[in-house]
C-alpha positions as CSV (number, residue, x, y, z in Angstrom):
1,M,135.6,78.1,119.6
2,L,132.1,79.2,120.3
3,A,131.7,82.5,122.1
4,C,128.4,83.8,123.5
5,T,126.3,81.4,121.4
6,G,123.5,79.0,122.0
7,P,122.1,75.9,120.3
8,G,119.8,77.9,118.0
9,V,116.1,77.4,117.9
10,L,114.6,75.9,121.1
11,A,117.3,77.7,123.1
12,A,116.4,79.6,126.3
13,P,115.4,83.0,124.8
14,A,116.5,86.4,125.9
15,G,114.0,88.6,127.7
16,L,111.3,90.4,125.6
17,R,112.9,93.8,126.0
18,I,116.3,92.5,124.8
19,T,114.8,90.5,121.9
20,S,112.9,93.5,120.7
21,R,116.1,95.5,120.6
22,L,117.8,92.8,118.5
23,L,114.9,92.6,116.0
24,T,115.4,96.2,114.8
25,P,118.5,97.5,113.0
26,R,118.1,100.9,114.8
27,R,121.1,100.1,116.9
28,Y,123.2,100.3,113.8
29,H,121.8,103.5,112.5
30,S,121.1,105.6,115.6
31,P,124.3,106.2,117.7
32,G,122.3,107.8,120.5
33,Y,119.9,104.8,120.7
34,L,122.8,102.3,120.8
35,A,124.6,104.3,123.5
36,A,121.4,104.2,125.6
37,I,120.7,100.5,125.2
38,A,124.2,99.1,125.1
39,P,124.8,98.7,128.8
40,D,121.6,96.8,129.5
41,T,121.7,94.8,126.2
42,F,125.3,93.7,126.2
43,G,126.0,93.4,129.9
44,G,129.4,92.9,131.4
45,R,131.8,95.8,131.4
46,F,129.4,97.7,129.1
47,R,127.3,98.3,132.1
48,H,129.8,100.6,133.7
49,D,132.4,101.6,131.1
50,P,131.2,104.5,129.0
51,A,134.4,104.5,126.9
52,L,133.7,100.9,125.9
53,V,130.2,101.8,125.0
54,Q,131.3,104.7,122.8
55,A,133.9,102.6,121.1
56,E,131.2,100.1,120.2
57,V,128.8,102.9,119.0
58,A,131.6,104.2,116.7
59,R,132.4,100.7,115.4
60,R,128.8,99.8,114.6
61,S,127.9,103.2,113.2
62,S,130.8,103.2,110.8
63,H,130.0,99.7,109.4
64,P,126.2,99.0,109.6
65,P,125.1,95.8,107.9
66,S,123.3,95.9,104.6
67,W,119.6,95.3,104.6
68,P,119.9,91.9,102.9
69,G,122.6,91.0,105.4
70,Y,120.5,92.0,108.3
71,I,117.5,90.1,107.0
72,F,119.6,87.0,106.4
73,Q,121.1,87.2,109.9
74,L,117.6,87.3,111.5
75,L,116.5,84.4,109.3
76,A,119.5,82.3,110.3
77,A,119.0,83.1,114.0
78,S,115.3,82.1,113.8
79,T,115.8,78.8,111.9
80,F,119.2,77.3,112.8
81,S,119.5,74.5,115.3
82,T,122.6,72.6,116.5
83,F,120.4,69.9,118.2
84,P,120.4,67.3,115.4
85,L,124.1,67.4,114.4
86,A,126.1,68.6,117.4
87,P,126.4,65.2,119.0
88,L,128.2,64.0,115.9
89,I,131.0,66.6,116.2
90,R,134.2,65.1,117.5
91,Q,136.5,68.1,117.3
92,P,137.5,69.6,120.7
93,T,135.4,72.8,121.1
94,L,135.8,75.6,123.5
95,I,132.5,77.2,124.6
96,L,133.2,80.6,126.1
97,A,130.4,82.5,127.9
98,G,129.9,85.5,130.1
99,D,127.9,85.1,133.2
100,D,126.3,88.5,132.6
101,D,125.1,88.0,129.1
102,P,121.5,89.3,128.6
103,I,121.3,88.1,125.0
104,V,122.4,84.4,125.4
105,K,121.5,83.0,128.8
106,T,124.1,80.7,130.4
107,Q,121.8,77.7,130.3
108,N,122.2,77.8,126.5
109,Q,126.0,77.3,126.7
110,R,125.4,74.4,129.2
111,I,123.1,72.8,126.6
112,L,125.8,73.2,123.9
113,H,128.3,71.7,126.3
114,R,126.1,68.6,126.8
115,L,125.5,68.3,123.0
116,L,129.2,68.7,122.1
117,R,130.9,65.6,123.6
118,H,134.4,67.0,123.4
119,S,133.7,70.5,124.6
120,E,135.1,72.6,127.4
121,L,132.8,75.2,128.9
122,R,134.4,78.3,130.4
123,M,132.2,81.0,132.0
124,L,133.8,84.4,132.5
125,E,132.7,86.2,135.7
126,N,131.2,89.6,135.1
127,A,131.6,89.3,131.3
128,G,128.7,90.1,128.9
129,H,127.6,89.2,125.4
130,L,130.6,90.9,123.8
131,L,133.1,89.3,126.2
132,L,135.8,89.3,123.6
133,L,135.6,93.1,123.8
134,D,134.7,93.6,127.4
135,S,137.1,91.0,128.8
136,P,139.8,90.7,126.1
137,E,142.7,89.7,128.5
138,N,140.7,86.9,130.2
139,S,139.2,85.7,126.9
140,A,142.6,85.7,125.1
141,A,144.2,83.7,128.0
142,I,141.5,81.0,127.9
143,V,141.5,80.8,124.1
144,T,145.4,80.6,124.0
145,S,145.4,77.9,126.7
146,F,142.7,75.9,124.8
147,L,144.5,76.1,121.5
148,G,147.8,75.1,123.1
149,K,146.4,71.7,124.2
150,K,147.6,68.7,122.2
151,D,144.1,67.5,121.3
152,C,143.4,70.8,119.4
153,S,146.2,70.5,117.0
């Protein structure tokens, strides 16, 4: 399963404001900053559920990434590409996306769906980048259904 992800480099990028927020670890070290940017950055239910925002602030503040981990994450995000090898993958793959994801635009999941021959693309209405947190019931039902299919076992 791929959730809220794109094909890597050459993907349709997030807007400049969102990208600049992702390039700094400030969101892990400043709870006030994360609380202020979370609705706009993550989209979905984060836009209108302050309790969900506060839960994410608490989670990230209590477990910030290490500096080397953060640098390696940025390096991976800026160099990885699925384009060369994705067409060779034969395993059934669920691609799960929110239609209100400011970080990974929906056209990226459509690209992945075209690259992965045995994929199923599911878009969750009003879900954002953290759709497993903002739409857990809908996400779980889709994942459970996908895993229950004969071809996935």
